[in-house]
N, CA, C and O of each residue as an XYZ file, in Angstrom:
484
protein
N      64.401     93.206    119.696
C      64.575     94.617    119.951
C      63.220     95.200    120.348
O      62.188     94.886    119.754
N      63.253     96.055    121.367
C      61.987     96.626    121.827
C      61.522     97.741    120.872
O      62.319     98.312    120.127
N      60.235     98.028    120.914
C      59.636     99.008    120.003
C      60.175    100.416    120.207
O      60.288    101.175    119.245
N      60.510    100.777    121.440
C      61.051    102.102    121.725
C      62.395    102.295    121.023
O      62.631    103.332    120.405
N      63.261    101.309    121.119
C      64.567    101.379    120.454
C      64.388    101.427    118.942
O      65.056    102.199    118.255
N      63.490    100.605    118.434
C      63.229    100.586    116.990
C      62.718    101.949    116.518
O      63.119    102.425    115.456
N      61.846    102.571    117.291
C      61.312    103.892    116.932
C      62.411    104.953    116.972
O      62.453    105.835    116.114
N      63.295    104.871    117.960
C      64.422    105.813    118.036
C      65.342    105.656    116.832
O      65.809    106.647    116.271
N      65.603    104.421    116.437
C      66.462    104.182    115.279
C      65.784    104.640    113.991
O      66.444    105.165    113.094
N      64.495    104.447    113.900
C      63.745    104.929    112.738
C      63.879    106.444    112.630
O      64.118    106.972    111.544
N      63.728    107.140    113.746
C      63.841    108.595    113.735
C      65.260    109.028    113.371
O      65.451    110.008    112.651
N      66.242    108.300    113.869
C      67.642    108.589    113.531
C      67.862    108.437    112.024
O      68.532    109.264    111.406
N      67.301    107.388    111.438
C      67.413    107.165    109.996
C      66.725    108.276    109.212
O      67.267    108.761    108.219
N      65.550    108.676    109.643
C      64.813    109.740    108.956
C      65.581    111.057    109.024
O      65.662    111.780    108.031
N      66.141    111.369    110.180
C      66.936    112.595    110.329
C      68.155    112.575    109.413
O      68.467    113.569    108.757
N      68.837    111.440    109.374
C      70.019    111.315    108.514
C      69.625    111.411    107.042
O      70.330    112.030    106.245
N      68.513    110.805    106.692
C      68.022    110.869    105.308
C      67.762    112.324    104.911
O      68.143    112.749    103.821
N      67.121    113.075    105.786
C      66.832    114.481    105.499
C      68.111    115.294    105.317
O      68.186    116.142    104.427
N      69.112    115.042    106.150
C      70.392    115.748    106.027
C      71.065    115.432    104.698
O      71.566    116.329    104.019
N      71.074    114.157    104.332
C      71.711    113.748    103.076
C      70.974    114.348    101.885
O      71.604    114.853    100.956
N      69.668    114.298    101.906
C      68.876    114.875    100.807
C      69.164    116.374    100.669
O      69.297    116.885     99.557
N      69.257    117.063    101.787
C      69.551    118.493    101.754
C      70.919    118.762    101.122
O      71.059    119.651    100.282
N      71.917    117.992    101.533
C      73.257    118.140    100.943
C      73.239    117.852     99.447
O      73.820    118.600     98.660
N      72.576    116.775     99.058
C      72.509    116.417     97.640
C      71.774    117.471     96.825
O      72.172    117.781     95.702
N      70.719    118.015     97.377
C      69.979    119.060     96.661
C      70.864    120.287     96.425
O      70.805    120.903     95.361
N      71.677    120.637     97.414
C      72.591    121.776     97.264
C      73.670    121.476     96.223
O      74.050    122.351     95.445
N      74.155    120.244     96.215
C      75.243    119.872     95.301
C      74.777    119.742     93.857
O      75.519    120.054     92.926
N      73.540    119.277     93.679
C      73.093    118.891     92.339
C      71.985    119.766     91.765
O      71.697    119.703     90.570
N      71.369    120.572     92.606
C      70.191    121.337     92.194
C      69.079    120.414     91.694
O      68.296    120.791     90.823
N      69.016    119.216     92.245
C      68.009    118.210     91.893
C      67.259    117.799     93.149
O      67.710    118.055     94.266
N      66.109    117.161     92.958
C      65.358    116.626     94.095
C      65.231    115.112     94.031
O      64.803    114.483     94.999
N      65.597    114.526     92.904
C      65.625    113.066     92.753
C      67.063    112.658     92.502
O      67.799    113.336     91.786
N      67.456    111.543     93.099
C      68.862    111.148     93.036
C      69.007    109.729     92.535
O      68.162    108.871     92.789
N      70.100    109.494     91.812
C      70.382    108.195     91.234
C      71.875    107.959     91.357
O      72.676    108.693     90.778
N      72.251    106.935     92.111
C      73.679    106.697     92.346
C      74.430    106.315     91.075
O      75.661    106.303     91.068
N      73.711    106.005     90.008
C      74.351    105.625     88.746
C      74.446    106.795     87.764
O      74.847    106.614     86.614
N      74.082    107.980     88.217
C      74.084    109.151     87.341
C      74.752    110.320     88.051
O      74.398    110.645     89.184
N      75.706    110.946     87.397
C      76.385    112.112     87.971
C      75.486    113.325     87.769
O      75.102    113.655     86.647
N      75.161    113.979     88.874
C      74.288    115.145     88.799
C      74.900    116.386     89.436
O      74.309    117.465     89.393
N      76.075    116.235     90.021
C      76.712    117.356     90.697
C      76.949    118.486     89.694
O      77.260    118.246     88.527
N      76.796    119.715     90.173
C      76.960    120.862     89.284
C      78.424    121.312     89.253
O      79.164    121.152     90.224
N      78.813    121.871     88.127
C      80.160    122.400     87.918
C      80.164    123.842     88.386
O      79.284    124.619     88.016
N      81.140    124.203     89.190
C      81.227    125.598     89.616
C      82.494    126.218     89.063
O      83.585    125.666     89.205
N      82.341    127.361     88.436
C      83.481    128.065     87.859
C      83.975    129.100     88.851
O      83.208    129.916     89.362
N      85.279    129.049     89.113
C      85.858    129.997     90.065
C      86.696    131.065     89.371
O      87.036    132.077     89.984
N      87.023    130.859     88.137
C      87.823    131.842     87.413
C      88.289    131.280     86.091
O      87.924    130.168     85.709
N      89.104    132.063     85.391
C      89.557    131.624     84.077
C      91.069    131.444     83.991
O      91.613    131.220     82.909
N      91.738    131.542     85.121
C      93.180    131.309     85.138
C      93.445    129.815     85.212
O      92.583    129.037     85.620
N      94.640    129.429     84.816
C      94.998    128.003     84.802
C      94.861    127.368     86.187
O      94.342    126.259     86.310
N      95.323    128.064     87.228
C      95.213    127.496     88.574
C      93.749    127.421     89.031
O      93.376    126.520     89.782
N      92.916    128.379     88.570
C      91.483    128.315     88.867
C      90.863    127.075     88.230
O      90.047    126.389     88.845
N      91.258    126.802     87.004
C      90.733    125.627     86.297
C      91.129    124.335     87.002
O      90.336    123.397     87.081
N      92.348    124.290     87.510
C      92.799    123.103     88.232
C      91.973    122.904     89.502
O      91.620    121.777     89.850
N      91.670    123.997     90.185
C      90.848    123.925     91.396
C      89.440    123.457     91.041
O      88.860    122.632     91.748
N      88.891    123.984     89.944
C      87.549    123.589     89.502
C      87.472    122.093     89.231
O      86.525    121.425     89.648
N      88.466    121.576     88.533
C      88.490    120.145     88.201
C      88.613    119.311     89.470
O      87.904    118.317     89.628
N      89.501    119.703     90.371
C      89.684    118.955     91.617
C      88.405    118.979     92.454
O      88.001    117.952     92.998
N      87.774    120.133     92.558
C      86.522    120.241     93.316
C      85.427    119.388     92.691
O      84.680    118.712     93.399
N      85.333    119.418     91.376
C      84.320    118.633     90.680
C      84.536    117.139     90.930
O      83.580    116.410     91.198
N      85.779    116.685     90.842
C      86.078    115.272     91.092
C      85.720    114.885     92.531
O      85.132    113.829     92.768
N      86.075    115.738     93.478
C      85.726    115.476     94.876
C      84.216    115.406     95.057
O      83.705    114.540     95.767
N      83.511    116.323     94.412
C      82.060    116.365     94.542
C      81.383    115.160     93.896
O      80.342    114.707     94.372
N      81.957    114.642     92.828
C      81.417    113.427     92.209
C      81.505    112.271     93.203
O      80.537    111.532     93.383
N      82.661    112.115     93.848
C      82.832    111.053     94.846
C      81.884    111.247     96.018
O      81.259    110.293     96.481
N      81.778    112.468     96.495
C      80.890    112.762     97.617
C      79.439    112.485     97.241
O      78.693    111.900     98.027
N      79.039    112.901     96.050
C      77.668    112.647     95.599
C      77.375    111.152     95.586
O      76.338    110.708     96.079
N      78.277    110.396     95.030
C      78.091    108.936     94.938
C      77.959    108.324     96.334
O      77.061    107.517     96.575
N      78.844    108.704     97.244
C      78.796    108.177     98.614
C      77.489    108.551     99.312
O      76.886    107.723     99.996
N      77.057    109.791     99.137
C      75.809    110.218     99.759
C      74.618    109.458     99.189
O      73.706    109.086     99.927
N      74.621    109.224     97.880
C      73.522    108.494     97.253
C      73.493    107.033     97.687
O      72.418    106.462     97.867
N      74.656    106.429     97.853
C      74.719    105.050     98.358
C      74.184    105.007     99.791
O      73.416    104.111    100.141
N      74.590    105.976    100.621
C      74.088    106.035    101.998
C      72.582    106.255    102.029
O      71.882    105.660    102.848
N      72.084    107.102    101.146
C      70.645    107.347    101.065
C      69.900    106.066    100.712
O      68.842    105.784    101.275
N      70.442    105.305     99.798
C      69.827    104.029     99.416
C      69.816    103.052    100.599
O      68.822    102.360    100.822
N      70.911    102.995    101.351
C      70.969    102.116    102.527
C      69.942    102.532    103.575
O      69.301    101.684    104.195
N      69.790    103.832    103.766
C      68.805    104.325    104.724
C      67.397    103.977    104.271
O      66.579    103.523    105.070
N      67.110    104.190    102.987
C      65.788    103.833    102.454
C      65.505    102.348    102.632
O      64.385    101.961    102.967
N      66.521    101.517    102.407
C      66.350    100.073    102.596
C      66.061     99.738    104.058
O      65.216     98.891    104.348
N      66.760    100.400    104.975
C      66.532    100.153    106.400
C      65.125    100.597    106.799
O      64.449     99.900    107.556
N      64.685    101.741    106.301
C      63.332    102.205    106.606
C      62.281    101.251    106.042
O      61.239    101.030    106.659
N      62.556    100.701    104.891
C      61.639     99.718    104.296
C      61.592     98.447    105.149
O      60.527     97.857    105.331
N      62.746     98.030    105.667
C      62.774     96.855    106.546
C      61.978     97.113    107.831
O      61.343     96.204    108.365
N      62.017     98.342    108.317
C      61.222     98.687    109.500
C      59.737     98.543    109.175
O      58.979     97.976    109.962
N      59.323     99.054    108.020
C      57.922     98.939    107.606
C      57.470     97.488    107.513
O      56.367     97.138    107.931
N      58.344     96.649    106.957
C      58.009     95.238    106.752
C      58.246     94.397    108.002
O      58.007     93.189    108.001
N      58.709     95.030    109.046
C      59.024     94.366    110.316
C      60.158     93.338    110.159
O      60.196     92.326    110.860
N      61.074     93.617    109.229
C      62.272     92.786    109.043
C      63.518     93.458    109.616
O      64.615     92.905    109.537
N      63.351     94.631    110.184
C      64.488     95.393    110.692
C      65.154     94.629    111.829
O      64.485     94.091    112.711
N      66.479     94.591    111.792
C      67.224     93.906    112.842
C      67.493     92.448    112.554
O      68.077     91.746    113.379
N      67.069     91.984    111.385
C      67.334     90.604    110.954
C      68.374     90.640    109.841
O      68.278     91.455    108.923
N      69.349     89.775    109.920
C      70.395     89.684    108.905
C      69.794     89.178    107.593
O      69.087     88.170    107.579
N      70.073     89.875    106.498
C      69.528     89.458    105.204
C      70.248     88.236    104.646
O      69.769     87.611    103.700
N      71.389     87.895    105.223
C      72.148     86.716    104.760
C      71.735     85.451    105.503
O      71.389     84.448    104.879
N      71.770     85.496    106.819
C      71.542     84.274    107.601
C      70.215     84.273    108.362
O      69.784     83.232    108.857
N      69.569     85.436    108.456
C      68.290     85.518    109.153
C      68.387     85.696    110.661
O      67.365     85.877    111.322
N      69.584     85.649    111.216
C      69.761     85.852    112.653
C      69.558     87.317    113.019
O      69.608     88.199    112.162
N      69.328     87.560    114.305
C      69.193     88.925    114.779
C      70.531     89.660    114.676
O      71.593     89.097    114.943
N      70.450     90.928    114.284
C      71.610     91.812    114.322
C      71.621     92.423    115.718
O      70.587     92.888    116.198
N      72.759     92.427    116.362
C      72.847     92.937    117.732
C      72.405     94.402    117.778
O      72.727     95.204    116.902
N      71.665     94.709    118.824
C      71.144     96.063    119.007
C      72.280     97.080    119.039
O      72.135     98.181    118.509
N      73.398     96.731    119.647
C      74.540     97.646    119.712
C      75.012     98.018    118.311
O      75.361     99.170    118.054
N      75.023     97.056    117.421
C      75.432     97.318    116.030
C      74.436     98.256    115.361
O      74.832     99.191    114.664
N      73.159     98.015    115.567
C      72.140     98.851    114.943
C      72.142    100.267    115.512
O      71.873    101.227    114.789
N      72.441    100.400    116.792
C      72.530    101.739    117.382
C      73.695    102.502    116.749
O      73.572    103.692    116.462
N      74.815    101.829    116.532
C      75.980    102.459    115.917
C      75.797    102.667    114.420
O      76.286    103.649    113.862
N      75.094    101.743    113.770
C      74.959    101.761    112.311
C      73.575    101.222    111.944
O      73.436    100.063    111.555
N      72.544    102.082    112.074
C      71.179    101.597    111.867
C      70.884    101.106    110.452
O      69.880    100.429    110.234
N      71.736    101.437    109.498
C      71.559    100.972    108.123
C      71.995     99.523    107.941
O      71.766     98.929    106.888
N      72.624     98.956    108.967
C      73.171     97.591    108.865
C      72.095     96.613    108.442
O      70.989     96.605    108.981
N      72.444     95.781    107.456
C      71.500     94.756    107.000
C      72.055     93.352    107.175
O      71.395     92.368    106.843
N      73.274     93.268    107.700
C      73.865     91.962    107.988
C      74.455     91.970    109.399
O      74.873     93.010    109.909
N      74.479     90.805    110.007
C      75.076     90.665    111.335
C      76.598     90.742    111.210
O      77.137     90.671    110.106
N      77.274     90.884    112.315
C      78.743     90.994    112.293
C      79.389     89.732    111.732
O      80.409     89.804    111.047
N      78.798     88.585    112.022
C      79.351     87.335    111.517
C      79.345     87.330    109.983
O      80.357     87.017    109.358
N      78.223     87.672    109.392
C      78.126     87.706    107.931
C      78.947     88.853    107.338
O      79.514     88.714    106.254
N      79.011     89.989    108.045
C      79.812     91.108    107.578
C      81.287     90.755    107.541
O      81.998     91.171    106.626
N      81.763     89.990    108.524
C      83.181     89.605    108.545
C      83.477     88.591    107.449
O      84.586     88.583    106.914
N      82.533     87.746    107.103
C      82.717     86.800    105.993
C      82.809     87.523    104.673
O      83.555     87.114    103.784
N      82.051     88.601    104.540
C      82.013     89.410    103.319
C      83.362     90.055    103.035
O      83.776     90.176    101.882
N      84.049     90.474    104.117
C      85.342     91.137    103.985
C      86.460     90.160    103.651
O      87.477     90.556    103.082
N      86.288     88.909    103.992
C      87.359     87.937    103.800
C      87.525     87.539    102.354
O      88.390     86.724    102.033
């Protein structure tokens, strides 16, 4: 992969990381995140029974969203670390190159399509 493409993907990862961090900060009122710890805040909308049901449903949705965002943040951090170490674009399973098209679509990818398809089986 050429350096220009790698730099563009790095910038894409940094932009996505910033967006995710901003969302997480709004959801949790925190600046540090841990995918193994629930930090989302509870929001009260009222004291009626239907309000309570909405609060619980929103909280459950936000827990799932928080977890997904934190997992994505971790994947982005790992990809940025691979860029620093000059391992970006190499499959962590087999060591082969990950196709540039895959990285453009999913820059967090750490395995090639061959290894990814084996993982699903």
